[in-house]
Backbone bond lengths (Angstrom), bond angles and torsions (degrees), N, CA, C in turn:
res aa  C-N    CA-C-N  psi(-1)  N-CA   C-N-CA  omega(-1)  CA-C   N-CA-C  phi
1 X - - - 1.493 - - 1.560 105.19 -
2 X 1.351 115.34 131.42 1.468 120.55 169.21 1.477 115.55 -95.76
3 X 1.344 118.55 122.85 1.373 120.44 -170.03 1.626 106.75 -117.40
4 X 1.313 114.21 137.97 1.514 121.09 170.86 1.482 106.56 -103.37
5 X 1.316 113.68 137.16 1.531 119.56 172.29 1.537 105.31 -125.90
6 X 1.290 113.76 116.64 1.606 117.60 169.58 1.494 105.36 -84.75
7 X 1.307 113.48 156.90 1.465 119.61 -178.09 1.462 111.01 66.38
8 X 1.301 121.15 28.84 1.434 129.65 -167.44 1.570 112.82 -73.99
9 X 1.390 113.54 -15.30 1.531 115.52 178.95 1.420 113.29 -85.49
10 X 1.314 119.64 -6.41 1.461 120.64 172.91 1.422 118.89 -77.45
11 X 1.278 118.67 175.20 1.509 120.72 -172.04 1.573 110.62 -65.20
12 X 1.366 111.17 -40.47 1.517 116.43 -175.43 1.602 107.29 -69.70
13 X 1.408 116.37 -42.92 1.378 125.15 -179.73 1.491 109.96 -57.35
14 X 1.251 119.92 -38.98 1.480 127.93 -176.60 1.566 113.20 -75.13
15 X 1.328 116.92 -38.26 1.397 116.85 176.64 1.405 113.62 -78.90
16 X 1.382 119.83 -25.14 1.450 124.65 178.04 1.479 104.33 -72.88
17 X 1.321 122.42 -46.53 1.473 123.04 -172.38 1.526 104.06 -60.44
18 X 1.371 117.66 -51.27 1.417 117.21 179.25 1.565 118.79 -53.22
19 X 1.369 112.61 -40.53 1.484 116.87 179.87 1.486 113.67 -73.24
20 X 1.361 119.75 -32.17 1.433 123.20 177.79 1.546 107.17 -61.56
21 X 1.307 121.61 -44.20 1.494 125.55 -177.29 1.587 105.77 -74.21
22 X 1.260 120.56 -48.78 1.462 123.51 -179.39 1.586 113.56 -53.14
23 X 1.243 112.42 -41.37 1.531 124.25 -178.16 1.663 109.90 -82.03
24 X 1.281 118.10 -9.91 1.432 120.65 -170.43 1.465 112.54 59.68
25 X 1.277 120.82 28.92 1.426 125.06 177.38 1.525 108.93 -76.66
26 X 1.429 117.27 -37.40 1.382 119.06 177.90 1.664 106.17 -123.47
27 X 1.342 114.61 138.73 1.400 121.49 -175.01 1.528 105.90 -95.46
28 X 1.333 121.43 -18.47 1.373 128.94 174.47 1.504 111.72 -152.35
29 X 1.380 114.78 147.41 1.454 122.03 -174.92 1.587 109.29 -126.33
30 X 1.327 112.59 144.05 1.496 117.64 166.24 1.518 105.46 -115.40
31 X 1.314 125.21 115.01 1.409 129.76 -173.88 1.587 103.81 -105.39
32 X 1.220 124.67 114.79 1.344 129.04 177.56 1.526 115.81 -122.65
33 X 1.314 117.13 142.83 1.433 119.94 174.00 1.513 106.90 -163.44
34 X 1.268 120.53 164.66 1.508 125.16 -179.51 1.442 114.67 -46.24
35 X 1.493 115.66 -43.08 1.427 118.47 167.51 1.597 104.54 -108.79
36 X 1.299 115.70 155.91 1.475 123.48 -178.85 1.531 109.93 -55.79
37 X 1.263 121.11 122.73 1.394 122.24 -171.90 1.513 103.65 -90.64
38 X 1.487 116.32 154.03 1.447 119.44 174.25 1.503 110.01 -73.00
39 X 1.375 112.37 161.75 1.478 119.26 172.38 1.629 109.97 -95.72
40 X 1.358 116.57 109.63 1.404 119.69 -168.81 1.604 108.03 -87.79
41 X 1.383 113.01 0.94 1.491 117.42 -173.80 1.562 112.99 -102.79
42 X 1.236 117.89 168.45 1.516 120.80 174.39 1.547 111.57 -90.13
43 X 1.404 113.67 -3.76 1.409 118.19 -177.89 1.591 113.38 -76.19
44 X 1.239 119.06 144.36 1.485 119.64 174.10 1.505 109.08 -94.58
45 X 1.282 123.42 -8.09 1.399 124.12 175.32 1.578 114.16 -86.70
46 X 1.333 110.53 52.41 1.556 115.71 -177.45 1.533 103.15 -135.57
47 X 1.341 112.41 122.35 1.497 120.21 172.95 1.594 108.37 -93.86
48 X 1.396 116.14 133.04 1.398 123.68 -178.31 1.491 106.78 -113.52
49 X 1.237 124.71 107.99 1.461 131.39 -168.42 1.477 111.70 -122.90
50 X 1.414 114.39 133.29 1.498 122.93 168.33 1.491 111.42 -83.69
51 X 1.301 118.34 113.84 1.470 120.02 -174.85 1.532 108.52 -140.51
52 X 1.303 115.12 120.70 1.499 118.25 170.46 1.526 111.44 -86.50
53 X 1.278 117.17 100.79 1.507 124.09 -172.45 1.511 114.34 -67.28
54 X 1.380 119.01 -8.34 1.387 117.43 173.46 1.563 111.43 -77.16
55 X 1.373 117.83 -7.78 1.496 128.30 -179.91 1.509 104.72 -95.67
56 X 1.353 118.82 116.41 1.410 121.54 179.15 1.500 113.56 -53.64
57 X 1.297 117.75 -42.35 1.437 121.85 179.90 1.493 117.38 -61.45
58 X 1.396 118.79 -31.77 1.431 124.46 175.20 1.493 107.03 -68.59
59 X 1.347 120.58 -42.65 1.506 123.16 -175.12 1.591 106.24 -70.08
60 X 1.319 118.14 -40.29 1.469 122.23 174.35 1.520 113.73 -56.70
61 X 1.354 116.21 -48.54 1.422 119.49 179.52 1.429 114.10 -58.08
62 X 1.414 117.68 -37.97 1.495 121.42 -175.99 1.514 108.38 -70.46
63 X 1.335 120.40 -38.34 1.489 125.33 -174.11 1.446 106.30 -84.09
64 X 1.344 124.82 -19.75 1.513 122.40 171.15 1.498 113.43 -68.15
65 X 1.424 122.56 -16.23 1.308 122.77 170.17 1.528 122.21 -72.02
66 X 1.350 109.11 -4.25 1.514 119.56 170.41 1.567 112.04 68.72
67 X 1.328 113.85 53.55 1.528 115.39 172.54 1.419 113.31 -65.24
68 X 1.389 121.87 147.15 1.332 123.82 174.40 1.561 116.45 -89.61
69 X 1.347 112.53 -9.38 1.482 120.04 173.26 1.479 106.95 -161.34
70 X 1.335 112.00 149.92 1.572 120.19 -177.75 1.566 107.86 -128.47
71 X 1.268 116.61 134.69 1.434 127.39 168.06 1.503 104.39 -106.72
72 X 1.421 115.34 120.44 1.443 123.40 169.27 1.473 117.42 -96.45
73 X 1.346 112.20 96.26 1.478 112.07 -174.02 1.523 107.22 -116.58
74 X 1.268 127.29 4.01 1.352 128.84 -173.95 1.515 110.95 -80.41
75 X 1.343 122.33 143.65 1.423 125.98 -173.75 1.550 115.35 167.21
76 X 1.339 111.92 164.01 1.531 119.12 174.59 1.527 106.29 -96.32
77 X 1.301 118.30 123.68 1.383 123.19 -174.87 1.476 117.23 -65.98
78 X 1.290 120.35 177.08 1.462 124.70 -160.76 1.626 110.83 -63.23
79 X 1.221 119.77 -48.53 1.534 120.58 -178.81 1.508 106.64 -71.76
80 X 1.304 117.92 -38.61 1.509 114.89 178.22 1.491 109.52 -65.96
81 X 1.226 122.34 -40.23 1.468 119.76 -174.74 1.587 109.35 -74.07
82 X 1.317 118.42 -27.02 1.487 123.35 174.18 1.505 108.67 -66.77
83 X 1.383 116.99 -46.52 1.475 120.36 -178.56 1.514 115.41 -73.22
84 X 1.245 124.89 -21.76 1.407 129.63 -177.62 1.559 110.68 -139.10
85 X 1.298 108.72 85.76 1.593 115.11 -178.56 1.492 113.64 -60.07
86 X 1.272 119.60 -42.22 1.550 121.42 176.66 1.489 112.98 -60.66
87 X 1.401 123.13 -47.88 1.250 125.52 177.55 1.550 112.71 -67.93
88 X 1.269 124.43 -31.46 1.421 123.40 178.06 1.445 107.19 -68.48
89 X 1.401 118.78 -45.80 1.503 121.88 -178.01 1.537 111.28 -60.72
90 X 1.285 113.89 -33.17 1.474 121.92 -168.85 1.630 104.34 -74.01
91 X 1.303 117.45 -47.29 1.438 126.51 -169.52 1.679 105.96 -88.49
92 X 1.268 111.51 -52.83 1.536 114.01 -168.21 1.548 110.70 -76.00
93 X 1.374 116.44 -31.96 1.521 120.92 -178.07 1.507 111.47 -110.01
94 X 1.301 119.86 -63.61 1.475 117.24 -175.34 1.451 117.51 -58.57
95 X 1.337 115.46 -40.65 1.484 114.64 -172.21 1.533 108.15 -75.36
96 X 1.326 117.57 -33.45 1.535 124.98 -179.62 1.520 108.28 -70.45
97 X 1.339 121.11 -41.99 1.466 124.29 176.00 1.575 108.50 -59.25
98 X 1.215 112.79 -46.09 1.505 121.07 -177.62 1.523 111.93 -62.09
99 X 1.289 115.04 -45.83 1.539 122.78 175.95 1.522 107.77 -60.23
100 X 1.363 118.02 -47.60 1.413 120.10 -175.80 1.632 108.10 -62.74
101 X 1.384 116.75 -45.19 1.375 116.38 173.26 1.390 122.39 -54.17
102 X 1.330 116.79 -43.06 1.472 126.85 173.51 1.515 112.18 -62.00
103 X 1.278 117.01 -37.72 1.553 124.05 179.84 1.572 107.58 -67.31
104 X 1.340 113.11 -46.78 1.470 120.02 -172.76 1.552 108.57 -66.11
105 X 1.399 124.28 -30.13 1.376 130.87 -176.07 1.610 108.27 -87.23
106 X 1.380 111.73 -50.76 1.451 117.48 -168.22 1.604 115.24 -86.81
107 X 1.412 111.27 -28.27 1.467 118.81 -177.06 1.585 108.81 -141.51
108 X 1.298 117.61 59.06 1.505 121.35 -173.66 1.469 108.47 -62.54
109 X 1.387 110.25 146.04 1.539 120.22 172.61 1.466 113.18 85.33
110 X 1.335 120.84 -12.50 1.485 116.62 -179.61 1.567 115.61 -68.35
111 X 1.320 110.88 165.65 1.589 112.39 -178.19 1.431 108.73 -81.49
112 X 1.352 114.35 132.37 1.569 119.82 175.61 1.422 109.39 -121.82
113 X 1.346 121.71 117.65 1.457 124.56 174.88 1.533 108.08 -93.45
114 X 1.285 117.83 122.09 1.521 116.82 175.01 1.566 105.47 -114.28
115 X 1.295 109.43 128.43 1.465 117.11 176.66 1.552 110.01 -88.52
116 X 1.417 110.86 108.33 1.381 111.86 176.85 1.542 107.16 -106.62
117 X 1.360 121.45 -155.78 1.434 123.72 -162.30 1.564 109.92 -147.97
118 X 1.357 114.19 146.91 1.422 117.93 169.32 1.548 110.86 -60.24
119 X 1.333 124.91 -8.81 1.397 128.49 179.32 1.534 109.81 -67.00
120 X 1.349 120.30 -16.30 1.506 126.35 176.03 1.594 109.55 -58.27
121 X 1.349 113.50 -33.20 1.540 115.89 176.44 1.494 111.83 -78.74
122 X 1.361 112.80 160.31 1.473 115.97 -179.84 1.563 108.75 -130.75
123 X 1.320 120.43 -161.13 1.310 124.42 -166.82 1.513 117.62 -64.77
124 X 1.408 115.29 -25.25 1.436 120.15 167.01 1.476 113.33 -55.66
125 X 1.281 117.72 -45.47 1.478 122.18 -178.27 1.458 112.55 -68.26
126 X 1.400 116.04 -29.33 1.423 118.78 177.79 1.498 113.12 -55.99
127 X 1.288 112.26 -40.58 1.503 120.14 -178.63 1.595 116.12 -69.69
128 X 1.405 115.42 -10.67 1.351 123.38 -168.40 1.570 108.16 -135.42
129 X 1.361 118.41 164.53 1.450 119.64 169.72 1.459 105.43 -81.13
130 X 1.403 112.85 122.92 1.448 120.93 -171.72 1.587 109.14 -77.95
131 X 1.378 115.53 136.78 1.421 120.23 173.65 1.631 109.18 -133.34
132 X 1.318 114.82 161.52 1.504 112.03 -178.67 1.462 115.78 -61.47
133 X 1.419 113.53 -31.89 1.449 113.46 -168.06 1.562 112.83 -112.28
134 X 1.335 118.52 -16.30 1.518 118.85 -173.93 1.593 113.21 -100.84
135 X 1.291 115.10 -16.06 1.519 113.96 167.86 1.375 114.26 -114.38
136 X 1.308 113.08 130.23 1.500 121.56 -176.88 1.538 109.32 -71.01
137 X 1.306 125.26 117.87 1.429 123.54 178.73 1.550 110.56 -64.94
138 X 1.293 114.87 128.52 1.427 125.17 -179.12 1.510 107.56 -139.33
139 X 1.367 121.84 81.93 1.460 119.03 -169.06 1.474 111.52 -70.07
140 X 1.341 115.67 160.24 1.535 122.92 -175.68 1.619 103.25 -126.57
141 X 1.312 114.51 35.78 1.420 114.56 178.00 1.563 101.58 -164.67
142 X 1.351 110.30 147.28 1.523 116.64 177.20 1.570 113.13 -57.02
143 X 1.359 115.79 -38.62 1.498 118.96 -176.65 1.575 105.07 -67.41
144 X 1.297 122.28 -37.91 1.480 123.12 178.93 1.515 108.12 -66.00
145 X 1.325 121.58 -46.44 1.384 125.83 179.81 1.589 108.64 -57.73
146 X 1.282 114.21 -49.52 1.563 116.25 -176.99 1.477 108.23 -62.49
147 X 1.241 122.31 -46.81 1.491 122.64 171.81 1.560 115.60 -52.42
148 X 1.288 110.07 -44.99 1.611 112.02 -175.52 1.562 109.56 -64.83
149 X 1.473 113.51 -37.51 1.471 113.10 -177.88 1.497 113.86 -63.80
150 X 1.381 112.92 -34.37 1.434 113.96 175.10 1.456 116.27 -72.04
151 X 1.310 115.92 -32.17 1.487 124.05 175.18 1.560 105.36 -54.84
152 X 1.323 121.72 -51.91 1.442 122.72 178.79 1.451 113.39 -59.13
153 X 1.390 120.02 -39.71 1.514 121.14 175.70 1.455 106.44 -62.89
154 X 1.283 126.81 -52.31 1.413 129.45 -179.74 1.521 111.81 -48.87
155 X 1.334 110.66 -47.44 1.502 113.50 -177.74 1.578 109.96 -66.65
156 X 1.276 117.74 -48.37 1.501 122.42 -177.87 1.571 108.68 -59.85
157 X 1.365 117.37 -46.96 1.460 119.61 -178.22 1.565 113.44 -60.63
158 X 1.520 111.09 -36.08 1.398 116.47 177.95 1.637 110.17 -70.47
159 X 1.271 114.13 -39.21 1.482 118.18 179.05 1.413 110.32 -58.53
160 X 1.372 121.36 -33.88 1.396 125.24 -177.64 1.478 113.48 -86.19
161 X 1.355 120.71 -8.74 1.478 125.21 174.96 1.606 108.94 90.36
162 X 1.341 110.70 9.11 1.486 112.32 -174.21 1.511 111.52 -74.56
163 X 1.295 113.54 -33.22 1.514 125.90 177.49 1.403 112.69 -139.15
164 X 1.416 119.38 163.78 1.434 120.13 166.47 1.427 108.92 -111.71
165 X 1.408 111.71 91.51 1.430 116.86 -168.00 1.566 111.37 -94.20
166 X 1.475 111.13 144.84 1.512 114.87 174.77 1.477 100.34 -130.02
167 X 1.298 119.72 129.28 1.452 125.96 174.33 1.504 112.26 -109.35
168 X 1.362 121.76 113.78 1.375 124.04 177.65 1.514 108.47 -105.14
169 X 1.356 114.77 124.48 1.488 120.46 175.30 1.474 103.42 -85.54
170 X 1.303 116.18 117.17 1.436 119.72 175.60 1.435 119.01 -85.68
171 X 1.439 118.53 138.91 1.449 119.85 171.69 1.667 102.32 -71.84
172 X 1.426 109.73 -179.47 1.482 113.19 168.16 1.486 110.47 -75.22
173 X 1.467 108.45 132.35 1.434 111.41 -178.72 1.621 113.96 -81.67
174 X 1.317 116.20 131.72 1.441 122.40 -175.11 1.432 106.06 -140.94
175 X 1.357 114.30 118.06 1.451 132.01 18.01 1.584 101.34 -116.64
176 X 1.326 117.76 133.68 1.378 121.38 177.68 1.602 109.65 -91.89
177 X 1.344 115.07 125.57 1.382 119.08 176.03 1.585 110.40 -74.70
178 X 1.376 111.67 167.85 1.482 112.96 178.48 1.492 114.60 86.32
179 X 1.366 112.55 -164.83 1.476 121.27 -171.66 1.576 108.56 -71.30
180 X 1.307 119.67 162.64 1.434 121.20 169.47 1.370 112.99 -70.99
181 X 1.388 118.93 152.49 1.532 118.33 177.70 1.474 110.52 -109.07
182 X 1.369 113.10 -172.94 1.478 119.54 176.84 1.463 112.90 -89.65
183 X 1.250 117.21 17.46 1.543 121.98 176.84 1.534 109.81 -75.97
184 X 1.347 118.15 138.83 1.439 119.30 169.66 1.505 114.26 -50.96
185 X 1.281 114.55 -33.07 1.480 121.83 -173.90 1.455 112.96 -88.78
186 X 1.304 119.76 6.56 1.450 121.63 -175.52 1.483 113.09 -59.17
187 X 1.456 118.83 -29.41 1.401 122.83 -173.26 1.584 109.86 -64.63
188 X 1.456 113.39 -26.78 1.414 115.13 -175.67 1.557 111.87 -63.65
189 X 1.202 118.33 -32.93 1.528 124.07 172.76 1.520 107.70 -79.04
190 X 1.359 115.31 -39.42 1.520 116.47 -175.32 1.554 116.02 -66.51
191 X 1.299 114.41 -21.67 1.540 118.60 176.77 1.498 111.84 -74.88
192 X 1.297 117.75 -13.77 1.451 122.38 175.00 1.585 110.69 -112.73
193 X 1.270 117.45 -45.81 1.464 120.89 -176.97 1.477 112.81 -56.89
194 X 1.306 119.98 -55.06 1.424 123.08 -175.87 1.494 116.76 -65.50
195 X 1.410 112.86 -46.52 1.495 110.13 174.72 1.483 118.44 -68.53
196 X 1.378 120.00 -30.26 1.463 120.38 173.23 1.556 108.94 -59.65
197 X 1.392 118.74 -30.46 1.464 122.32 179.60 1.553 107.60 -95.17
198 X 1.370 122.67 16.15 1.488 124.62 174.32 1.432 117.64 78.28
199 X 1.293 116.70 18.38 1.356 121.50 -177.59 1.521 113.13 -113.86
200 X 1.377 121.85 155.13 1.415 126.83 -177.61 1.616 105.59 -76.24
201 X 1.230 115.30 152.05 1.437 122.76 176.71 1.613 110.51 -144.49
202 X 1.412 111.22 150.01 1.490 116.63 -177.81 1.443 108.55 -103.71
203 X 1.353 116.79 143.30 1.390 127.70 167.62 1.475 114.69 -102.69
204 X 1.380 121.88 99.37 1.469 118.44 -169.42 1.511 118.72 -85.07
205 X 1.361 117.14 -3.75 1.503 122.65 -178.48 1.429 112.85 -118.06
206 X 1.302 119.09 166.19 1.465 125.49 173.08 1.562 106.50 -59.10
207 X 1.358 114.38 129.11 1.455 119.24 -176.46 1.509 114.87 -66.68
208 X 1.408 119.71 -5.95 1.406 127.05 176.03 1.452 115.77 -85.13
209 X 1.320 116.67 -16.57 1.529 117.35 -171.73 1.536 108.42 -73.80
210 X 1.376 116.17 132.15 1.374 122.15 -178.39 1.564 106.01 -80.48
211 X 1.299 118.18 154.12 1.475 127.88 -178.23 1.512 108.04 -145.93
212 X 1.385 114.88 132.29 1.520 121.61 -178.63 1.551 106.83 -83.31
213 X 1.405 113.41 121.79 1.411 120.84 -168.62 1.550 108.58 -121.00
214 X 1.475 114.64 152.55 1.425 119.36 163.18 1.493 107.29 -138.08
215 X 1.247 113.41 152.85 1.518 117.81 176.24 1.469 113.73 -85.68
216 X 1.296 123.86 158.12 1.393 125.59 173.32 1.432 115.14 -57.30
217 X 1.259 120.19 -38.95 1.461 128.92 177.80 1.547 107.02 -59.68
218 X 1.276 120.67 -53.61 1.454 120.15 -178.01 1.502 111.87 -70.73
219 X 1.315 118.34 -37.39 1.477 122.50 -178.03 1.481 106.75 -65.16
220 X 1.334 128.70 -45.42 1.378 124.86 179.75 1.582 111.23 -61.50
221 X 1.359 116.33 -41.88 1.466 119.54 178.33 1.548 110.70 -60.13
222 X 1.358 115.97 -44.78 1.534 121.32 -177.92 1.425 112.67 -70.80
223 X 1.288 124.27 -33.61 1.452 131.01 174.47 1.490 109.20 -61.40
224 X 1.358 116.72 -48.47 1.496 116.14 177.53 1.450 111.11 -67.20
225 X 1.337 123.28 -38.73 1.448 123.03 -179.78 1.529 109.35 -66.04
226 X 1.330 119.87 -19.96 1.503 120.83 -179.70 1.450 109.77 -56.90
227 X 1.444 120.83 -41.81 1.399 119.63 -175.47 1.599 112.35 -85.25
228 X 1.365 114.78 -14.32 1.473 120.24 178.00 1.525 115.06 -83.20
229 X 1.337 120.23 -30.31 1.424 125.10 -179.74 1.463 111.63 -56.40
230 X 1.299 120.67 133.77 1.465 118.51 179.19 1.622 115.08 -64.07
231 X 1.215 114.55 145.25 1.439 123.19 -174.75 1.526 108.86 -58.09
232 X 1.398 112.64 -43.33 1.483 120.47 -173.12 1.464 108.34 -63.68
233 X 1.324 122.20 -23.97 1.461 122.21 -171.03 1.602 106.57 -84.84
234 X 1.446 114.78 -18.44 1.496 116.28 175.61 1.533 105.10 -79.30
235 X 1.355 118.52 -41.69 1.447 124.28 179.85 1.449 106.52 69.69
236 X 1.416 117.81 -149.69 1.442 120.39 -175.83 1.431 112.30 -69.69
237 X 1.387 117.16 -37.35 1.502 120.01 -173.57 1.584 107.64 -88.32
238 X 1.313 113.40 109.24 1.552 118.15 -169.10 1.437 107.90 -89.85
239 X 1.247 126.65 -4.23 1.499 125.95 -175.64 1.503 106.46 -83.46
240 X 1.376 112.43 143.05 1.433 119.61 164.25 1.474 115.16 -143.81
241 X 1.422 119.41 136.64 1.332 120.58 -177.25 1.594 103.75 -91.07
242 X 1.345 113.78 125.90 1.457 115.90 -175.29 1.619 108.82 -77.29
243 X 1.261 112.32 154.31 1.482 117.67 -178.32 1.535 107.44 -69.04
244 X 1.423 114.65 148.97 1.358 124.06 177.42 1.572 105.81 -167.90
245 X 1.288 112.59 -159.76 1.491 116.82 178.24 1.505 109.54 -152.23
246 X 1.312 114.92 156.92 1.490 120.15 -173.20 1.628 105.68 -100.30
247 X 1.382 111.82 130.30 1.397 123.49 172.81 1.471 114.71 -138.40
248 X 1.282 119.23 149.59 1.555 119.55 174.21 1.545 103.09 -96.57
249 X 1.394 108.86 162.47 1.424 119.88 176.11 1.573 110.08 -57.23
250 X 1.410 115.32 -38.78 1.488 118.46 173.33 1.493 114.40 -56.41
251 X 1.352 117.35 -43.47 1.539 119.89 -176.68 1.569 103.22 -75.01
252 X 1.236 124.49 -30.37 1.509 122.37 175.52 1.496 110.44 -62.27
253 X 1.407 112.94 -48.72 1.501 118.17 179.01 1.537 111.24 -60.57
254 X 1.426 120.95 -37.93 1.371 121.96 176.60 1.540 113.12 -62.48
255 X 1.420 114.34 -37.33 1.560 116.96 -176.20 1.506 103.87 -72.35
256 X 1.447 115.05 -37.07 1.439 114.28 177.17 1.540 120.41 -57.09
257 X 1.328 105.67 -45.87 1.493 113.48 172.16 1.482 115.69 -57.55
258 X 1.342 118.12 -42.77 1.379 122.02 -177.57 1.591 112.07 -63.61
259 X 1.463 111.14 -41.52 1.441 113.76 -176.04 1.576 110.20 -85.59
260 X 1.267 119.43 -35.78 1.487 122.12 -170.08 1.511 118.08 -117.63
261 X 1.455 115.85 -3.07 1.359 116.27 173.86 1.543 115.66 103.44
262 X 1.372 115.51 152.88 1.516 116.58 176.70 1.481 112.29 -64.17
263 X 1.304 124.21 -36.67 1.396 121.78 -178.57 1.575 112.82 -58.17
264 X 1.328 116.08 -41.34 1.426 122.18 172.92 1.559 110.96 -59.11
265 X 1.275 115.49 -56.02 1.523 117.87 -178.42 1.631 106.51 -58.21
266 X 1.240 124.69 -28.11 1.402 120.85 -171.61 1.479 111.27 -77.10
267 X 1.403 116.65 -6.89 1.503 122.39 -176.98 1.630 107.03 -82.51
268 X 1.379 115.69 -2.61 1.459 122.46 -179.87 1.459 106.61 -94.14
269 X 1.389 118.92 121.43 1.508 119.99 174.43 1.532 110.11 -113.70
270 X 1.337 119.70 136.78 1.364 119.91 169.53 1.508 118.36 -71.56
271 X 1.320 117.00 133.28 1.527 121.34 -177.48 1.455 104.51 -154.44
272 X 1.292 118.61 101.00 1.447 121.18 -168.92 1.608 115.45 -76.13
273 X 1.276 114.43 128.89 1.444 123.71 -179.82 1.557 106.20 -112.17
274 X 1.390 117.84 106.09 1.324 115.83 -170.60 1.628 114.90 -73.00
275 X 1.385 116.52 -23.92 1.389 119.68 174.14 1.582 109.97 -65.39
276 X 1.341 116.74 -47.88 1.439 117.80 178.09 1.526 111.66 -63.41
277 X 1.285 116.36 -44.73 1.535 119.09 177.47 1.562 110.09 -53.45
278 X 1.285 114.09 -49.45 1.530 121.19 -179.68 1.600 107.32 -51.20
279 X 1.238 114.43 -55.30 1.487 115.74 -176.92 1.564 113.80 -63.94
280 X 1.335 118.41 -39.36 1.395 123.53 173.45 1.525 112.08 -59.27
281 X 1.313 114.17 -46.96 1.467 117.97 -179.56 1.585 114.94 -62.74
282 X 1.269 117.58 -8.75 1.483 125.17 178.89 1.529 110.24 -94.28
283 X 1.354 119.10 -5.99 1.447 123.15 -179.61 1.529 108.05 -99.29
284 X 1.354 118.72 131.89 1.448 121.56 171.11 1.538 107.32 -51.05
285 X 1.308 118.53 161.41 1.395 123.45 166.96 1.502 115.72 -113.17
286 X 1.369 115.37 -11.26 1.463 119.01 -179.12 1.451 106.17 -136.38
287 X 1.398 114.51 142.04 1.490 123.72 -174.35 1.538 108.23 -138.67
288 X 1.341 114.39 147.58 1.481 125.10 171.93 1.543 107.93 -90.38
289 X 1.307 119.87 103.22 1.451 121.89 -179.93 1.533 115.08 -99.86
290 X 1.296 114.57 24.19 1.553 120.63 178.37 1.513 110.23 -49.98
291 X 1.417 118.67 -45.87 1.376 116.94 -175.68 1.496 113.60 -66.34
292 X 1.427 117.55 -35.43 1.374 121.32 -179.80 1.541 107.96 -63.19
293 X 1.292 114.72 -43.15 1.529 111.55 178.39 1.559 113.20 -66.00
294 X 1.267 116.27 -32.25 1.522 116.54 179.48 1.469 108.41 -68.83
295 X 1.394 119.41 -31.75 1.497 119.87 174.55 1.493 114.92 -79.38
296 X 1.408 117.65 5.57 1.453 116.50 174.91 1.512 114.61 92.05
297 X 1.268 121.00 9.78 1.587 122.96 179.04 1.467 107.40 -76.91
298 X 1.234 115.10 150.93 1.546 127.24 -174.36 1.475 113.29 -84.62
299 X 1.263 118.41 142.52 1.428 125.65 165.94 1.544 115.31 -69.47
300 X 1.312 118.20 164.73 1.518 116.78 -175.39 1.524 112.07 -102.13
301 X 1.314 115.99 174.17 1.416 120.30 -172.99 1.435 119.61 -96.00
302 X 1.476 115.61 -12.81 1.507 121.22 173.63 1.507 111.50 98.00
303 X 1.354 114.67 169.63 1.412 121.55 -174.88 1.504 117.35 -59.61
304 X 1.321 121.55 -52.25 1.440 125.32 -165.65 1.553 104.89 -73.36
305 X 1.212 115.89 -41.93 1.525 118.45 -178.85 1.538 109.44 -65.30
306 X 1.347 117.95 -37.03 1.430 117.83 -175.64 1.609 108.69 -69.54
307 X 1.315 113.21 -40.88 1.451 119.74 175.77 1.518 114.64 -59.26
308 X 1.345 115.40 -41.39 1.403 119.43 175.09 1.634 112.25 -72.32
309 X 1.238 116.85 -29.64 1.560 118.06 172.07 1.517 106.08 -63.21
310 X 1.308 116.46 -45.86 1.523 118.30 -170.53 1.601 105.69 -69.67
311 X 1.226 119.12 -44.48 1.545 119.36 178.22 1.577 108.73 -53.96
312 X 1.327 110.68 -49.94 1.526 114.96 -177.50 1.508 112.89 -59.22
313 X 1.287 113.65 -43.48 1.513 120.99 175.09 1.493 114.35 -60.24
314 X 1.329 118.96 -41.65 1.453 122.46 173.26 1.647 110.08 -61.49
315 X 1.279 113.21 -42.42 1.495 115.85 -178.67 1.538 111.29 -59.81
316 X 1.385 111.72 -45.82 1.426 116.53 177.97 1.459 116.56 -65.64
317 X 1.444 116.98 -28.92 1.441 117.26 177.44 1.498 118.95 -81.09
318 X 1.385 111.05 -14.60 1.437 114.55 -176.89 1.512 112.05 -90.58
């Protein structure tokens, strides 16, 4: 199977590419991003391409290589999309719609995995346990709105048989290695990543706020499973909430102290950012992932193991 990943230079794209090769799910990869992404695998059958997907020609060139499946990961993150409406629409909506239209014409019927977000839900879902079918999505951020619009397109194109779409709503990824992102949830990784590396970090929200999390280990496994699950199991409703768990920043810091010590925890300072807190308050903290489990998606490993995995990965990288 030849697999194209857009936004492949990001953290999620890199762990996905590695997992696709390690599990022999893909025999060859096309990794594309606005800047040429690195090849995180040991395979030589990996193309790394710089491609600005707001340019139709760039998207057409990628699809002309005949991928059997496409992961659409590229986008402007939540805080970035909120700060710049035009850029968010251009990248998160216009470029993705354009890519979907090229796929349905040039490579009809192939599997397309679109990474959406729990940001599609709004304050109504915050008061309830969020499910795919029982809570009407009403996003309270431009990022969530842009993601939801693409979800509807993927559902409709799948209904018409133009693509075989699978929409995975991602929890916040914890712990992301590398540099901070423009996501409103970036602090969740930052309050572990920076202290583990001896640097101070800021906590911009009330430490009692719950956040839905997934580890890189579980996320990579579940993204690979997204193209393996039979299309008929998805049915008409192509969205699925990926498994995760709810934790507060306070609980994360308690786990950090248990794994890495009081001195490491002390590097985190509270400094409230009302914009970030407002966005986070519009996300549900609890989800019913019964459907994900029925589709064969995997459960997560929890806070302490995720922090240990991150620390071990940092040691190996240094």
